[in-house]
Each structure stands twice: as structure tokens, then as C-alpha cells.
N, C-alpha and C positions, 0 to 999 in steps of 0.2 A: 710391345712397341720398342724398336731397337732404338741407342742413342740418336744417331741420324734422325728413323724421323721421331723422337722427340723433338730437336731442333727445329727442323722440317714447322711440324707444326706448328712450335711457337714461335717462328717468326712467321707464318702464315697470320697468327692472330695477330701478330704486334703489329702487322703490315692493315691488316680488317680494323682493327680500333682507331689506326691513324687517320687511316680513310673515314672512317666513322666520325671521328672527331672533326675534322676538316669539313665534310658534309654541315655540321651541327654547328659549327661554326660559319659558315660561309652563309646558311639560312637567316640566322639572327643577324647578322648581317644585312645582307636584303631585304630582311621586313623589317629593320629600322629606317633603312636609304628609302624605301617605298612608305612607311610612313613621313619619312621629314625630309623627301625630296618634294618639287623638283630642285634644282639649283638654286642657290638664295643668290648667287651674281648674274646671273644670266639667262633660269629661269631653263635651262635642258635639262633634259630627263635623262640623258643615254651618260654612261661610265660614271655615274655619281660612286663621289667618295665621301667618308668622313671626316672631318676637319675640325680640329682643336681652333676655335674663336681665338684666345688668348693662349700664343704656346706656354707661358712662364705658370700658367693652369693647369698646366699639362700633367698628368699623374703616371702615364703607361698608355701604350702604342696599343696595349695587349687586353683594348678593353671586353672583347669577344669572349675570350677564358674568365672573367673575371664576375665573382658572385651578383645575383641579379641586383642586391643592394647598391655593390659598388660599380658595375656595371651603370645602372639605371643618375648614380650622381656624377660620373665622369662621362655619359651622352648626354648631359644637361648640359656643357660647356662646348658641345659640338654642334655644326650646322653641315647640312650636308653641299655637295659642293660637285660642281661636274672635274672632269681631268683635266681642263685647261685652265679652269679657274682656281682649281685647287694648286697646280704648278706654278701660274702668276702669283697666286699668293704667296705662297712656299718661296720667290725668287726674290720677291722683294722684303720678307720676312731674313732671306740670308743672307741678302745686301746689305740690309741695314745692321745685321750679326757683323756682317764678317770690315765693314767701313765705317761702320759708326755713323753711315748718311741714313735717314729714314726715308722711307715711303718713294714713292713715284718720283720725287722732284730732282730727276737727274739732269744734271747740267752738263752734256757733251762734250770732249774734248775734239779738238779737231783731228787727234790720232784714233779718235774711237769713229766720229765718222767717215774717217778714209777706212777702219775695216769694215763698216757696216757698210761703204759701196763696193769693196772690194769682196763681200762676201754676196753679192748681187749675182756676178757669172759662177758661185761655188756650187749653185744646186742647193744652196741654203733656202728654206721657207721665211717666208717673209714675220711665221709668227715665233719662229723658233729663235730668227736674229732677235724679235723684240723683246722676245722673253730671256734672251743672255744677256743686253742690255740695261735690261728692266725699263723700258719704253715704250710705248705703244704703237702698234702695227703699224696705228698712219704717219707715224714722224719717220718709221723703217722705208713707207711706201714715196713719203717725199722727199727723203735724200734720196732713193734709187732714181726718182723722176729729176731730182734735179729742180725743187718748188724749192726747198730750205740746202740751206749752205751750197746751193748751186757754184757762188765765187772759187770753194775748195774742193768739190768734186767736178766741176769741167774740166773738159781735156787740158786746157792751156795750165790752169790751176796744177791737176796733178805734176806736169810736168816739170815745170816754173818747183816744186816746193820738194820733189825728187833731185832737180838740177841743184839747189841750194843745199 
């Protein structure tokens, strides 16, 4: 076997082993999600993900390649969440870290309300706007329909605000 053939065979072997390991890790993950689903917050069984309940207790995100004992210990600190609930929880957690403001008690400023109102015509979805501002999607709907903050988002008020 020539040097080039040996190198090609070694590369093929490495690729095979990488694919094998990825399948093995995916199987472990899917088994755990099947046993621990559905989503703990909304009950969905779609797009389940592993979430560390308390981020401060997290040892590693590489749970699936740990030894069985370490994996079991780490997964005891986890729950199954659907992608949407996991993203929402992560956004709230990230906001608390970056702003020092805990949880969902988000009081919107007039500028934020105007930003939310402007996003109505930009093709943004209600959910994406809600997640961006860490607010409930119903709040976005109310702002867009003028049910809340109408004095600020009404056609006359925007003109007055821009003119001043």
C-alpha cells in the first residue's frame, strides 16, 4: 500500500469513527429525551432539548460524552424543554445576567414600545419580538393592536414624538 493510499485509508477510518460517535451520542440523547419528555413547561413533544434547571450547577454541556456515572449525575440537574421554552428560559436567564434584572418583570420604556411597534411592519414574528424583549407574546399583540400604550403608538402620538 502506497503512502497516499494509507493516508486515504486513515482519513476514511477517522471519518467513519466520527460518524459512529455522533450516531452513538445522538442515540444516548434521544433516549434520555424520550424517557424525560415531554416539555416540562408546555407539554410539547416536538424539538425537545436538554436544559440545566439551575445554570450555576452546570458542570458541562458535553453530557453525552461523559462516563455513565458523571452523565447520570449531570442529567439529574436537567429537564426536557421544547426549543421554544428553552430559548425563552435562556433569554430570561441571559437578560438577568447582562442587566442584573431578574426574571420576567420587564417594565418597557417608551423607546422599547416604539421599537416593538415599528417591528410590526418589518416581518418580525410576534414570538421573536417577545423573546427579544423578554415579554409575553400577548403584550406584543396588545402593543401592535393599540390596546396598551395606545397613547404612544397611535398615529398622532408618533408624529408628536418625532416632531419634538
